[in-house]
PDBQT receptor file of N, H, CA, C and O in Angstrom, charges set to zero:
ATOM      1  N   UNK A   1      92.280  82.464  97.627  1.00  0.00    +0.000 N 
ATOM      2  CA  UNK A   1      91.530  83.696  97.442  1.00  0.00    +0.000 C 
ATOM      3  C   UNK A   1      92.320  84.728  96.640  1.00  0.00    +0.000 C 
ATOM      4  O   UNK A   1      91.855  85.858  96.492  1.00  0.00    +0.000 OA
ATOM      5  N   UNK A   2      93.458  84.394  96.135  1.00  0.00    +0.000 N 
ATOM      6  H   UNK A   2      93.836  83.476  96.255  1.00  0.00    +0.000 HD
ATOM      7  CA  UNK A   2      94.318  85.309  95.376  1.00  0.00    +0.000 C 
ATOM      8  C   UNK A   2      94.831  86.458  96.239  1.00  0.00    +0.000 C 
ATOM      9  O   UNK A   2      95.058  87.558  95.736  1.00  0.00    +0.000 OA
ATOM     10  N   UNK A   3      95.013  86.208  97.531  1.00  0.00    +0.000 N 
ATOM     11  H   UNK A   3      94.828  85.314  97.939  1.00  0.00    +0.000 HD
ATOM     12  CA  UNK A   3      95.541  87.201  98.460  1.00  0.00    +0.000 C 
ATOM     13  C   UNK A   3      97.004  86.878  98.691  1.00  0.00    +0.000 C 
ATOM     14  O   UNK A   3      97.375  85.713  98.839  1.00  0.00    +0.000 OA
ATOM     15  N   UNK A   4      97.832  87.910  98.721  1.00  0.00    +0.000 N 
ATOM     16  H   UNK A   4      97.531  88.856  98.600  1.00  0.00    +0.000 HD
ATOM     17  CA  UNK A   4      99.257  87.736  99.000  1.00  0.00    +0.000 C 
ATOM     18  C   UNK A   4      99.599  88.514 100.259  1.00  0.00    +0.000 C 
ATOM     19  O   UNK A   4      98.946  89.509 100.572  1.00  0.00    +0.000 OA
ATOM     20  N   UNK A   5     100.615  88.070 100.983  1.00  0.00    +0.000 N 
ATOM     21  H   UNK A   5     101.146  87.261 100.729  1.00  0.00    +0.000 HD
ATOM     22  CA  UNK A   5     101.021  88.715 102.221  1.00  0.00    +0.000 C 
ATOM     23  C   UNK A   5     101.347  87.660 103.258  1.00  0.00    +0.000 C 
ATOM     24  O   UNK A   5     101.956  86.638 102.941  1.00  0.00    +0.000 OA
ATOM     25  N   UNK A   6     100.942  87.906 104.506  1.00  0.00    +0.000 N 
ATOM     26  H   UNK A   6     100.448  88.736 104.763  1.00  0.00    +0.000 HD
ATOM     27  CA  UNK A   6     101.209  86.912 105.545  1.00  0.00    +0.000 C 
ATOM     28  C   UNK A   6     100.231  87.051 106.694  1.00  0.00    +0.000 C 
ATOM     29  O   UNK A   6      99.579  88.081 106.867  1.00  0.00    +0.000 OA
ATOM     30  N   UNK A   7     100.149  85.986 107.471  1.00  0.00    +0.000 N 
ATOM     31  H   UNK A   7     100.678  85.149 107.330  1.00  0.00    +0.000 HD
ATOM     32  CA  UNK A   7      99.363  85.961 108.710  1.00  0.00    +0.000 C 
ATOM     33  C   UNK A   7     100.252  85.373 109.789  1.00  0.00    +0.000 C 
ATOM     34  O   UNK A   7     101.008  84.435 109.539  1.00  0.00    +0.000 OA
ATOM     35  N   UNK A   8     100.158  85.926 110.993  1.00  0.00    +0.000 N 
ATOM     36  H   UNK A   8      99.543  86.688 111.196  1.00  0.00    +0.000 HD
ATOM     37  CA  UNK A   8     101.004  85.471 112.089  1.00  0.00    +0.000 C 
ATOM     38  C   UNK A   8     100.203  85.471 113.386  1.00  0.00    +0.000 C 
ATOM     39  O   UNK A   8      99.546  86.457 113.720  1.00  0.00    +0.000 OA
ATOM     40  N   UNK A   9     100.262  84.357 114.112  1.00  0.00    +0.000 N 
ATOM     41  H   UNK A   9     100.796  83.556 113.840  1.00  0.00    +0.000 HD
ATOM     42  CA  UNK A   9      99.673  84.281 115.441  1.00  0.00    +0.000 C 
ATOM     43  C   UNK A   9     100.598  84.997 116.417  1.00  0.00    +0.000 C 
ATOM     44  O   UNK A   9     101.789  84.690 116.484  1.00  0.00    +0.000 OA
ATOM     45  N   UNK A  10     100.063  85.940 117.167  1.00  0.00    +0.000 N 
ATOM     46  H   UNK A  10      99.096  86.190 117.112  1.00  0.00    +0.000 HD
ATOM     47  CA  UNK A  10     100.853  86.727 118.102  1.00  0.00    +0.000 C 
ATOM     48  C   UNK A  10     100.805  86.104 119.496  1.00  0.00    +0.000 C 
ATOM     49  O   UNK A  10      99.858  85.386 119.817  1.00  0.00    +0.000 OA
ATOM     50  N   UNK A  11     101.818  86.371 120.329  1.00  0.00    +0.000 N 
ATOM     51  H   UNK A  11     102.587  86.955 120.069  1.00  0.00    +0.000 HD
ATOM     52  CA  UNK A  11     101.868  85.777 121.670  1.00  0.00    +0.000 C 
ATOM     53  C   UNK A  11     100.649  86.100 122.545  1.00  0.00    +0.000 C 
ATOM     54  O   UNK A  11     100.300  85.316 123.428  1.00  0.00    +0.000 OA
ATOM     55  N   UNK A  12      99.997  87.251 122.306  1.00  0.00    +0.000 N 
ATOM     56  H   UNK A  12     100.280  87.888 121.588  1.00  0.00    +0.000 HD
ATOM     57  CA  UNK A  12      98.852  87.631 123.133  1.00  0.00    +0.000 C 
ATOM     58  C   UNK A  12      97.534  87.015 122.653  1.00  0.00    +0.000 C 
ATOM     59  O   UNK A  12      96.474  87.318 123.201  1.00  0.00    +0.000 OA
ATOM     60  N   UNK A  13      97.597  86.144 121.624  1.00  0.00    +0.000 N 
ATOM     61  H   UNK A  13      98.459  85.898 121.179  1.00  0.00    +0.000 HD
ATOM     62  CA  UNK A  13      96.399  85.473 121.132  1.00  0.00    +0.000 C 
ATOM     63  C   UNK A  13      95.749  86.164 119.950  1.00  0.00    +0.000 C 
ATOM     64  O   UNK A  13      94.813  85.628 119.358  1.00  0.00    +0.000 OA
ATOM     65  N   UNK A  14      96.234  87.354 119.594  1.00  0.00    +0.000 N 
ATOM     66  H   UNK A  14      96.995  87.789 120.075  1.00  0.00    +0.000 HD
ATOM     67  CA  UNK A  14      95.688  88.032 118.424  1.00  0.00    +0.000 C 
ATOM     68  C   UNK A  14      96.330  87.464 117.161  1.00  0.00    +0.000 C 
ATOM     69  O   UNK A  14      97.305  86.715 117.222  1.00  0.00    +0.000 OA
ATOM     70  N   UNK A  15      95.768  87.831 116.036  1.00  0.00    +0.000 N 
ATOM     71  H   UNK A  15      94.975  88.439 115.987  1.00  0.00    +0.000 HD
ATOM     72  CA  UNK A  15      96.294  87.399 114.747  1.00  0.00    +0.000 C 
ATOM     73  C   UNK A  15      96.611  88.654 113.945  1.00  0.00    +0.000 C 
ATOM     74  O   UNK A  15      95.758  89.529 113.798  1.00  0.00    +0.000 OA
ATOM     75  N   UNK A  16      97.843  88.749 113.421  1.00  0.00    +0.000 N 
ATOM     76  H   UNK A  16      98.537  88.039 113.541  1.00  0.00    +0.000 HD
ATOM     77  CA  UNK A  16      98.275  89.895 112.624  1.00  0.00    +0.000 C 
ATOM     78  C   UNK A  16      98.340  89.459 111.163  1.00  0.00    +0.000 C 
ATOM     79  O   UNK A  16      98.955  88.445 110.836  1.00  0.00    +0.000 OA
ATOM     80  N   UNK A  17      97.698  90.236 110.288  1.00  0.00    +0.000 N 
ATOM     81  H   UNK A  17      97.198  91.060 110.554  1.00  0.00    +0.000 HD
ATOM     82  CA  UNK A  17      97.659  89.899 108.864  1.00  0.00    +0.000 C 
ATOM     83  C   UNK A  17      98.055  91.121 108.048  1.00  0.00    +0.000 C 
ATOM     84  O   UNK A  17      97.585  92.228 108.309  1.00  0.00    +0.000 OA
ATOM     85  N   UNK A  18      98.916  90.918 107.067  1.00  0.00    +0.000 N 
ATOM     86  H   UNK A  18      99.298  90.018 106.856  1.00  0.00    +0.000 HD
ATOM     87  CA  UNK A  18      99.154  91.900 106.022  1.00  0.00    +0.000 C 
ATOM     88  C   UNK A  18      98.737  91.228 104.725  1.00  0.00    +0.000 C 
ATOM     89  O   UNK A  18      99.249  90.163 104.379  1.00  0.00    +0.000 OA
ATOM     90  N   UNK A  19      97.807  91.848 104.006  1.00  0.00    +0.000 N 
ATOM     91  H   UNK A  19      97.390  92.713 104.287  1.00  0.00    +0.000 HD
ATOM     92  CA  UNK A  19      97.231  91.216 102.824  1.00  0.00    +0.000 C 
ATOM     93  C   UNK A  19      97.193  92.199 101.660  1.00  0.00    +0.000 C 
ATOM     94  O   UNK A  19      96.893  93.381 101.829  1.00  0.00    +0.000 OA
ATOM     95  N   UNK A  20      97.506  91.678 100.471  1.00  0.00    +0.000 N 
ATOM     96  H   UNK A  20      97.750  90.718 100.334  1.00  0.00    +0.000 HD
ATOM     97  CA  UNK A  20      97.452  92.457  99.240  1.00  0.00    +0.000 C 
ATOM     98  C   UNK A  20      96.595  91.720  98.223  1.00  0.00    +0.000 C 
ATOM     99  O   UNK A  20      96.717  90.507  98.050  1.00  0.00    +0.000 OA
ATOM    100  N   UNK A  21      95.727  92.468  97.555  1.00  0.00    +0.000 N 
ATOM    101  H   UNK A  21      95.628  93.453  97.696  1.00  0.00    +0.000 HD
ATOM    102  CA  UNK A  21      94.883  91.920  96.484  1.00  0.00    +0.000 C 
ATOM    103  C   UNK A  21      94.079  93.082  95.924  1.00  0.00    +0.000 C 
ATOM    104  O   UNK A  21      94.173  94.208  96.412  1.00  0.00    +0.000 OA
ATOM    105  N   UNK A  22      93.289  92.802  94.898  1.00  0.00    +0.000 N 
ATOM    106  H   UNK A  22      93.212  91.888  94.501  1.00  0.00    +0.000 HD
ATOM    107  CA  UNK A  22      92.383  93.804  94.381  1.00  0.00    +0.000 C 
ATOM    108  C   UNK A  22      91.346  94.169  95.435  1.00  0.00    +0.000 C 
ATOM    109  O   UNK A  22      91.119  93.417  96.382  1.00  0.00    +0.000 OA
ATOM    110  N   UNK A  23      90.725  95.320  95.265  1.00  0.00    +0.000 N 
ATOM    111  H   UNK A  23      90.910  95.932  94.495  1.00  0.00    +0.000 HD
ATOM    112  CA  UNK A  23      89.792  95.834  96.273  1.00  0.00    +0.000 C 
ATOM    113  C   UNK A  23      88.659  94.863  96.586  1.00  0.00    +0.000 C 
ATOM    114  O   UNK A  23      88.361  94.632  97.758  1.00  0.00    +0.000 OA
ATOM    115  N   UNK A  24      88.022  94.291  95.569  1.00  0.00    +0.000 N 
ATOM    116  H   UNK A  24      88.264  94.479  94.618  1.00  0.00    +0.000 HD
ATOM    117  CA  UNK A  24      86.912  93.358  95.809  1.00  0.00    +0.000 C 
ATOM    118  C   UNK A  24      87.376  92.106  96.525  1.00  0.00    +0.000 C 
ATOM    119  O   UNK A  24      86.686  91.600  97.410  1.00  0.00    +0.000 OA
ATOM    120  N   UNK A  25      88.542  91.603  96.146  1.00  0.00    +0.000 N 
ATOM    121  H   UNK A  25      89.103  92.014  95.427  1.00  0.00    +0.000 HD
ATOM    122  CA  UNK A  25      89.085  90.403  96.804  1.00  0.00    +0.000 C 
ATOM    123  C   UNK A  25      89.410  90.709  98.257  1.00  0.00    +0.000 C 
ATOM    124  O   UNK A  25      89.123  89.901  99.140  1.00  0.00    +0.000 OA
ATOM    125  N   UNK A  26      90.015  91.882  98.517  1.00  0.00    +0.000 N 
ATOM    126  H   UNK A  26      90.248  92.539  97.800  1.00  0.00    +0.000 HD
ATOM    127  CA  UNK A  26      90.321  92.253  99.904  1.00  0.00    +0.000 C 
ATOM    128  C   UNK A  26      89.044  92.404 100.727  1.00  0.00    +0.000 C 
ATOM    129  O   UNK A  26      89.007  92.002 101.890  1.00  0.00    +0.000 OA
ATOM    130  N   UNK A  27      88.003  92.977 100.137  1.00  0.00    +0.000 N 
ATOM    131  H   UNK A  27      88.033  93.303  99.192  1.00  0.00    +0.000 HD
ATOM    132  CA  UNK A  27      86.724  93.086 100.851  1.00  0.00    +0.000 C 
ATOM    133  C   UNK A  27      86.212  91.704 101.244  1.00  0.00    +0.000 C 
ATOM    134  O   UNK A  27      85.769  91.504 102.375  1.00  0.00    +0.000 OA
ATOM    135  N   UNK A  28      86.269  90.750 100.317  1.00  0.00    +0.000 N 
ATOM    136  H   UNK A  28      86.629  90.912  99.398  1.00  0.00    +0.000 HD
ATOM    137  CA  UNK A  28      85.844  89.377 100.617  1.00  0.00    +0.000 C 
ATOM    138  C   UNK A  28      86.713  88.757 101.704  1.00  0.00    +0.000 C 
ATOM    139  O   UNK A  28      86.206  88.075 102.595  1.00  0.00    +0.000 OA
ATOM    140  N   UNK A  29      88.020  88.993 101.634  1.00  0.00    +0.000 N 
ATOM    141  H   UNK A  29      88.432  89.547 100.910  1.00  0.00    +0.000 HD
ATOM    142  CA  UNK A  29      88.954  88.438 102.619  1.00  0.00    +0.000 C 
ATOM    143  C   UNK A  29      88.668  89.006 104.012  1.00  0.00    +0.000 C 
ATOM    144  O   UNK A  29      88.627  88.261 104.991  1.00  0.00    +0.000 OA
ATOM    145  N   UNK A  30      88.471  90.315 104.099  1.00  0.00    +0.000 N 
ATOM    146  H   UNK A  30      88.504  90.920 103.304  1.00  0.00    +0.000 HD
ATOM    147  CA  UNK A  30      88.172  90.934 105.401  1.00  0.00    +0.000 C 
ATOM    148  C   UNK A  30      86.851  90.393 105.945  1.00  0.00    +0.000 C 
ATOM    149  O   UNK A  30      86.742  90.117 107.140  1.00  0.00    +0.000 OA
ATOM    150  N   UNK A  31      85.862  90.240 105.093  1.00  0.00    +0.000 N 
ATOM    151  H   UNK A  31      85.951  90.464 104.122  1.00  0.00    +0.000 HD
ATOM    152  CA  UNK A  31      84.585  89.663 105.548  1.00  0.00    +0.000 C 
ATOM    153  C   UNK A  31      84.785  88.246 106.062  1.00  0.00    +0.000 C 
ATOM    154  O   UNK A  31      84.169  87.868 107.059  1.00  0.00    +0.000 OA
ATOM    155  N   UNK A  32      85.635  87.446 105.404  1.00  0.00    +0.000 N 
ATOM    156  H   UNK A  32      86.135  87.754 104.594  1.00  0.00    +0.000 HD
ATOM    157  CA  UNK A  32      85.934  86.105 105.887  1.00  0.00    +0.000 C 
ATOM    158  C   UNK A  32      86.629  86.191 107.251  1.00  0.00    +0.000 C 
ATOM    159  O   UNK A  32      86.331  85.408 108.153  1.00  0.00    +0.000 OA
ATOM    160  N   UNK A  33      87.551  87.142 107.396  1.00  0.00    +0.000 N 
ATOM    161  H   UNK A  33      87.793  87.778 106.664  1.00  0.00    +0.000 HD
ATOM    162  CA  UNK A  33      88.262  87.302 108.673  1.00  0.00    +0.000 C 
ATOM    163  C   UNK A  33      87.306  87.642 109.812  1.00  0.00    +0.000 C 
ATOM    164  O   UNK A  33      87.530  87.236 110.952  1.00  0.00    +0.000 OA
ATOM    165  N   UNK A  34      86.258  88.374 109.515  1.00  0.00    +0.000 N 
ATOM    166  H   UNK A  34      86.076  88.704 108.589  1.00  0.00    +0.000 HD
ATOM    167  CA  UNK A  34      85.283  88.725 110.553  1.00  0.00    +0.000 C 
ATOM    168  C   UNK A  34      84.577  87.487 111.104  1.00  0.00    +0.000 C 
ATOM    169  O   UNK A  34      84.142  87.485 112.256  1.00  0.00    +0.000 OA
ATOM    170  N   UNK A  35      84.461  86.438 110.292  1.00  0.00    +0.000 N 
ATOM    171  H   UNK A  35      84.815  86.439 109.356  1.00  0.00    +0.000 HD
ATOM    172  CA  UNK A  35      83.874  85.171 110.730  1.00  0.00    +0.000 C 
ATOM    173  C   UNK A  35      84.962  84.244 111.266  1.00  0.00    +0.000 C 
ATOM    174  O   UNK A  35      84.807  83.643 112.329  1.00  0.00    +0.000 OA
ATOM    175  N   UNK A  36      86.064  84.131 110.520  1.00  0.00    +0.000 N 
ATOM    176  H   UNK A  36      86.189  84.619 109.656  1.00  0.00    +0.000 HD
ATOM    177  CA  UNK A  36      87.158  83.250 110.906  1.00  0.00    +0.000 C 
ATOM    178  C   UNK A  36      86.882  81.809 110.534  1.00  0.00    +0.000 C 
ATOM    179  O   UNK A  36      85.785  81.479 110.083  1.00  0.00    +0.000 OA
ATOM    180  N   UNK A  37      87.867  80.950 110.720  1.00  0.00    +0.000 N 
ATOM    181  H   UNK A  37      88.758  81.218 111.086  1.00  0.00    +0.000 HD
ATOM    182  CA  UNK A  37      87.687  79.528 110.432  1.00  0.00    +0.000 C 
ATOM    183  C   UNK A  37      86.792  78.869 111.483  1.00  0.00    +0.000 C 
ATOM    184  O   UNK A  37      86.506  79.453 112.528  1.00  0.00    +0.000 OA
ATOM    185  N   UNK A  38      86.360  77.649 111.188  1.00  0.00    +0.000 N 
ATOM    186  H   UNK A  38      86.593  77.174 110.339  1.00  0.00    +0.000 HD
ATOM    187  CA  UNK A  38      85.563  76.900 112.157  1.00  0.00    +0.000 C 
ATOM    188  C   UNK A  38      86.293  76.856 113.494  1.00  0.00    +0.000 C 
ATOM    189  O   UNK A  38      87.516  76.719 113.544  1.00  0.00    +0.000 OA
ATOM    190  N   UNK A  39      85.537  76.973 114.564  1.00  0.00    +0.000 N 
ATOM    191  H   UNK A  39      84.544  77.084 114.524  1.00  0.00    +0.000 HD
ATOM    192  CA  UNK A  39      86.025  76.909 115.941  1.00  0.00    +0.000 C 
ATOM    193  C   UNK A  39      86.799  78.154 116.376  1.00  0.00    +0.000 C 
ATOM    194  O   UNK A  39      87.322  78.184 117.490  1.00  0.00    +0.000 OA
ATOM    195  N   UNK A  40      86.886  79.183 115.525  1.00  0.00    +0.000 N 
ATOM    196  H   UNK A  40      86.462  79.159 114.620  1.00  0.00    +0.000 HD
ATOM    197  CA  UNK A  40      87.541  80.432 115.920  1.00  0.00    +0.000 C 
ATOM    198  C   UNK A  40      86.539  81.337 116.618  1.00  0.00    +0.000 C 
ATOM    199  O   UNK A  40      85.333  81.247 116.384  1.00  0.00    +0.000 OA
ATOM    200  N   UNK A  41      87.044  82.199 117.466  1.00  0.00    +0.000 N 
ATOM    201  H   UNK A  41      88.023  82.273 117.655  1.00  0.00    +0.000 HD
ATOM    202  CA  UNK A  41      86.213  83.218 118.101  1.00  0.00    +0.000 C 
ATOM    203  C   UNK A  41      86.813  84.576 117.728  1.00  0.00    +0.000 C 
ATOM    204  O   UNK A  41      87.857  84.965 118.252  1.00  0.00    +0.000 OA
ATOM    205  N   UNK A  42      86.158  85.278 116.837  1.00  0.00    +0.000 N 
ATOM    206  H   UNK A  42      85.310  84.962 116.411  1.00  0.00    +0.000 HD
ATOM    207  CA  UNK A  42      86.623  86.582 116.385  1.00  0.00    +0.000 C 
ATOM    208  C   UNK A  42      85.873  87.650 117.167  1.00  0.00    +0.000 C 
ATOM    209  O   UNK A  42      84.648  87.742 117.087  1.00  0.00    +0.000 OA
ATOM    210  N   UNK A  43      86.611  88.455 117.923  1.00  0.00    +0.000 N 
ATOM    211  H   UNK A  43      87.606  88.380 117.988  1.00  0.00    +0.000 HD
ATOM    212  CA  UNK A  43      85.978  89.506 118.719  1.00  0.00    +0.000 C 
ATOM    213  C   UNK A  43      85.924  90.825 117.965  1.00  0.00    +0.000 C 
ATOM    214  O   UNK A  43      84.958  91.576 118.102  1.00  0.00    +0.000 OA
ATOM    215  N   UNK A  44      86.952  91.115 117.169  1.00  0.00    +0.000 N 
ATOM    216  H   UNK A  44      87.737  90.505 117.058  1.00  0.00    +0.000 HD
ATOM    217  CA  UNK A  44      86.937  92.336 116.365  1.00  0.00    +0.000 C 
ATOM    218  C   UNK A  44      87.990  92.235 115.274  1.00  0.00    +0.000 C 
ATOM    219  O   UNK A  44      88.945  91.464 115.378  1.00  0.00    +0.000 OA
ATOM    220  N   UNK A  45      87.801  93.019 114.235  1.00  0.00    +0.000 N 
ATOM    221  H   UNK A  45      87.026  93.645 114.150  1.00  0.00    +0.000 HD
ATOM    222  CA  UNK A  45      88.754  93.104 113.134  1.00  0.00    +0.000 C 
ATOM    223  C   UNK A  45      89.068  94.576 112.930  1.00  0.00    +0.000 C 
ATOM    224  O   UNK A  45      88.163  95.391 112.753  1.00  0.00    +0.000 OA
ATOM    225  N   UNK A  46      90.331  94.912 112.954  1.00  0.00    +0.000 N 
ATOM    226  H   UNK A  46      91.067  94.250 113.098  1.00  0.00    +0.000 HD
ATOM    227  CA  UNK A  46      90.778  96.286 112.726  1.00  0.00    +0.000 C 
ATOM    228  C   UNK A  46      91.538  96.303 111.404  1.00  0.00    +0.000 C 
ATOM    229  O   UNK A  46      92.428  95.480 111.191  1.00  0.00    +0.000 OA
ATOM    230  N   UNK A  47      91.197  97.230 110.518  1.00  0.00    +0.000 N 
ATOM    231  H   UNK A  47      90.474  97.899 110.690  1.00  0.00    +0.000 HD
ATOM    232  CA  UNK A  47      91.893  97.329 109.237  1.00  0.00    +0.000 C 
ATOM    233  C   UNK A  47      92.613  98.662 109.141  1.00  0.00    +0.000 C 
ATOM    234  O   UNK A  47      92.209  99.660 109.738  1.00  0.00    +0.000 OA
ATOM    235  N   UNK A  48      93.691  98.649 108.372  1.00  0.00    +0.000 N 
ATOM    236  H   UNK A  48      94.019  97.839 107.887  1.00  0.00    +0.000 HD
ATOM    237  CA  UNK A  48      94.506  99.846 108.175  1.00  0.00    +0.000 C 
ATOM    238  C   UNK A  48      95.177  99.748 106.815  1.00  0.00    +0.000 C 
ATOM    239  O   UNK A  48      95.731  98.703 106.476  1.00  0.00    +0.000 OA
ATOM    240  N   UNK A  49      95.137 100.815 106.032  1.00  0.00    +0.000 N 
ATOM    241  H   UNK A  49      94.687 101.665 106.307  1.00  0.00    +0.000 HD
ATOM    242  CA  UNK A  49      95.824 100.814 104.744  1.00  0.00    +0.000 C 
ATOM    243  C   UNK A  49      97.317 101.003 104.961  1.00  0.00    +0.000 C 
ATOM    244  O   UNK A  49      97.750 101.787 105.807  1.00  0.00    +0.000 OA
ATOM    245  N   UNK A  50      98.090 100.266 104.177  1.00  0.00    +0.000 N 
ATOM    246  H   UNK A  50      97.739  99.630 103.490  1.00  0.00    +0.000 HD
ATOM    247  CA  UNK A  50      99.552 100.333 104.252  1.00  0.00    +0.000 C 
ATOM    248  C   UNK A  50     100.097 100.371 102.830  1.00  0.00    +0.000 C 
ATOM    249  O   UNK A  50      99.387 100.025 101.886  1.00  0.00    +0.000 OA
ATOM    250  N   UNK A  51     101.361 100.791 102.667  1.00  0.00    +0.000 N 
ATOM    251  H   UNK A  51     101.938 101.072 103.434  1.00  0.00    +0.000 HD
ATOM    252  CA  UNK A  51     101.962 100.746 101.326  1.00  0.00    +0.000 C 
ATOM    253  C   UNK A  51     102.039  99.309 100.811  1.00  0.00    +0.000 C 
ATOM    254  O   UNK A  51     102.246  98.375 101.586  1.00  0.00    +0.000 OA
ATOM    255  N   UNK A  52     101.872  99.140  99.512  1.00  0.00    +0.000 N 
ATOM    256  H   UNK A  52     101.703  99.899  98.883  1.00  0.00    +0.000 HD
ATOM    257  CA  UNK A  52     101.954  97.823  98.887  1.00  0.00    +0.000 C 
ATOM    258  C   UNK A  52     103.404  97.350  98.898  1.00  0.00    +0.000 C 
ATOM    259  O   UNK A  52     104.318  98.120  98.604  1.00  0.00    +0.000 OA
ATOM    260  N   UNK A  53     103.606  96.075  99.241  1.00  0.00    +0.000 N 
ATOM    261  H   UNK A  53     102.863  95.449  99.479  1.00  0.00    +0.000 HD
ATOM    262  CA  UNK A  53     104.955  95.483  99.282  1.00  0.00    +0.000 C 
ATOM    263  C   UNK A  53     105.224  94.569  98.097  1.00  0.00    +0.000 C 
ATOM    264  O   UNK A  53     106.357  94.127  97.910  1.00  0.00    +0.000 OA
ATOM    265  N   UNK A  54     104.207  94.277  97.293  1.00  0.00    +0.000 N 
ATOM    266  H   UNK A  54     103.286  94.637  97.445  1.00  0.00    +0.000 HD
ATOM    267  CA  UNK A  54     104.335  93.361  96.157  1.00  0.00    +0.000 C 
ATOM    268  C   UNK A  54     104.764  91.960  96.573  1.00  0.00    +0.000 C 
ATOM    269  O   UNK A  54     105.645  91.362  95.956  1.00  0.00    +0.000 OA
ATOM    270  N   UNK A  55     104.137  91.444  97.620  1.00  0.00    +0.000 N 
ATOM    271  H   UNK A  55     103.421  91.930  98.122  1.00  0.00    +0.000 HD
ATOM    272  CA  UNK A  55     104.421  90.072  98.043  1.00  0.00    +0.000 C 
ATOM    273  C   UNK A  55     104.077  89.107  96.915  1.00  0.00    +0.000 C 
ATOM    274  O   UNK A  55     103.187  89.378  96.108  1.00  0.00    +0.000 OA
ATOM    275  N   UNK A  56     104.777  87.991  96.861  1.00  0.00    +0.000 N 
ATOM    276  H   UNK A  56     105.500  87.771  97.517  1.00  0.00    +0.000 HD
ATOM    277  CA  UNK A  56     104.595  87.006  95.791  1.00  0.00    +0.000 C 
ATOM    278  C   UNK A  56     103.737  85.824  96.205  1.00  0.00    +0.000 C 
ATOM    279  O   UNK A  56     103.279  85.064  95.352  1.00  0.00    +0.000 OA
ATOM    280  N   UNK A  57     103.510  85.655  97.517  1.00  0.00    +0.000 N 
ATOM    281  H   UNK A  57     103.882  86.272  98.210  1.00  0.00    +0.000 HD
ATOM    282  CA  UNK A  57     102.744  84.513  98.007  1.00  0.00    +0.000 C 
ATOM    283  C   UNK A  57     102.064  84.890  99.315  1.00  0.00    +0.000 C 
ATOM    284  O   UNK A  57     102.177  86.031  99.764  1.00  0.00    +0.000 OA
ATOM    285  N   UNK A  58     101.367  83.957  99.925  1.00  0.00    +0.000 N 
ATOM    286  H   UNK A  58     101.275  83.031  99.561  1.00  0.00    +0.000 HD
ATOM    287  CA  UNK A  58     100.759  84.153 101.233  1.00  0.00    +0.000 C 
ATOM    288  C   UNK A  58     101.421  83.189 102.200  1.00  0.00    +0.000 C 
ATOM    289  O   UNK A  58     101.392  81.976 101.989  1.00  0.00    +0.000 OA
ATOM    290  N   UNK A  59     102.014  83.715 103.252  1.00  0.00    +0.000 N 
ATOM    291  H   UNK A  59     102.038  84.700 103.423  1.00  0.00    +0.000 HD
ATOM    292  CA  UNK A  59     102.767  82.916 104.216  1.00  0.00    +0.000 C 
ATOM    293  C   UNK A  59     102.009  82.848 105.533  1.00  0.00    +0.000 C 
ATOM    294  O   UNK A  59     101.460  83.847 105.997  1.00  0.00    +0.000 OA
ATOM    295  N   UNK A  60     101.982  81.662 106.129  1.00  0.00    +0.000 N 
ATOM    296  H   UNK A  60     102.428  80.850 105.751  1.00  0.00    +0.000 HD
ATOM    297  CA  UNK A  60     101.333  81.461 107.420  1.00  0.00    +0.000 C 
ATOM    298  C   UNK A  60     102.421  81.135 108.436  1.00  0.00    +0.000 C 
ATOM    299  O   UNK A  60     103.125  80.133 108.306  1.00  0.00    +0.000 OA
ATOM    300  N   UNK A  61     102.552  82.001 109.460  1.00  0.00    +0.000 N 
ATOM    301  H   UNK A  61     101.980  82.815 109.566  1.00  0.00    +0.000 HD
ATOM    302  CA  UNK A  61     103.545  81.799 110.525  1.00  0.00    +0.000 C 
ATOM    303  C   UNK A  61     102.837  81.482 111.820  1.00  0.00    +0.000 C 
ATOM    304  O   UNK A  61     101.776  82.038 112.103  1.00  0.00    +0.000 OA
ATOM    305  N   UNK A  62     103.417  80.587 112.616  1.00  0.00    +0.000 N 
ATOM    306  H   UNK A  62     104.279  80.136 112.386  1.00  0.00    +0.000 HD
ATOM    307  CA  UNK A  62     102.838  80.217 113.896  1.00  0.00    +0.000 C 
ATOM    308  C   UNK A  62     103.677  80.754 115.025  1.00  0.00    +0.000 C 
ATOM    309  O   UNK A  62     103.349  80.544 116.193  1.00  0.00    +0.000 OA
TER     310      UNK A  62
């Protein structure tokens, strides 16, 4: 999706994501997060603007 940043599964079962991309791409990404992958149960999505870090890739941590 041309998103850079990271996603991390937290010990309490939540998922923490920091994502960077153009505004339209981020809107699409957040909309995807509201649905989640198959078999996921998404109860809510909270967004917050943060300073850009200029990440070079997207990292998935477990």
